[in-house]
N, C-alpha and C positions, 0 to 999 in steps of 0.2 A: 072178226073177233080173234082169230088165231094170230093175225099179224100184230095186233095190239098186245096180246099175251107175250109174243116173241120179243117185241120191243121192250116191254116191261121187264122180262126176264134178263135181257141183255143189260139194261140199265142197272138192275139190281146187282148183277154179276160184276159189272165194271165198278160200281160203287164199292162193293165189298173188296175187290182187288185193290182199289185205291186206298182203302182204310188199312188193309194188311200191309201194303207197301209203305204207307206213311208211318206205321208203327215200327217197321223194320228200319227205316231210315232214321227215325228219331233215336234209336238206341243201337246204331250200328257199331259204336265204339270208335269210329274214326272221324266223325263229323263234329263241327263246332257245337251243335246241340248236345251231343253226347258229352263233350268236354264240360259244357255248362252243367249238365246233370251230375257229372262226377264231382265237380267243385261244390255244387249245392249239397250233395250227400256227404262229402267230407266235412263241410261246415256244420251240417246237422249232427254229425257224429262227433264234432269238435276234435277232428283228427287232421294232421297234416301228413303229407307224404314223408317228410323228414322224420316225424314221430313214428310212423309205420315202419320205417327202416330201422329205427332204434329198437322197437319192439321185436322185429324179426331177428335182428342180430343177437339180442339177448336170448330169445327163444331157441335159436339154432346154435348158439355159442360159436357163431361164425362172423364173417365180415361181408356186408352187402356189396354186390358187384353189379346188380341190375334191379330195377323196380318198374312196375307198370300198374296202371289202373285199367279196369275194363268193366263194362256193364254186362251183367247177366240178367236179361229182362229189365226189371226196374231196380235191381240190387247191384250195389257197387262192390267189386272185389278188388283187393289190392294184392299184388303178387310181388314178393321180394325174393330174389335169388341171392343166396349167401354161400360163400365158400367156408365150409366147416371141416377143418382138417384137409383131407383130400377128396371130399365129397361136395357136390353142388346140391344144395337143398333149396327147394322153393317153399317159402312160408306164405300162406294165404291168410289174409285178414279181412274182416268186414269193416264198415266205416266207423265203428266204435273202437277199433283197435284190438278186437278179440281175434285170436288165432283160430281159424276155422279148419285149416288143413296144413299138414307138412308132408312133403313128398321129395324123395331123392330123385334127382334128374341126371341124365347122362351128359347133357350139355346145356349151355345157356340158350335162351331163345335167339333164333337167328344165327346160332353158332354153326361151326363146320364139324364134320365128322373127323375123328382122330386121324384117319388115313389121309386127310388133306393137309396136315401140318408137317 
């Protein structure tokens, strides 16, 4: 009886781990499935990346220099980095084009520290 219980417990554990891993892979932000999810959510919100950039530029009163989409769970976030005066500002939008956050940044994503220039 104990052996059967142990096998059952192991099977349940492996199954649960598989489900958790599958959920993480489905929304990793780097795979083709995530890209498809991003496109679907952009379509649902009737927003293009180009339009998101326009909105961010208007909101920040700056010029877009980088943009990206990422999945936060099942929610799409669009980040646009704008140069506004002498500041780098990240404007975050949802898939409807609503600005959800604005934050000043020290550098662009993947950028170098000032001492490397």
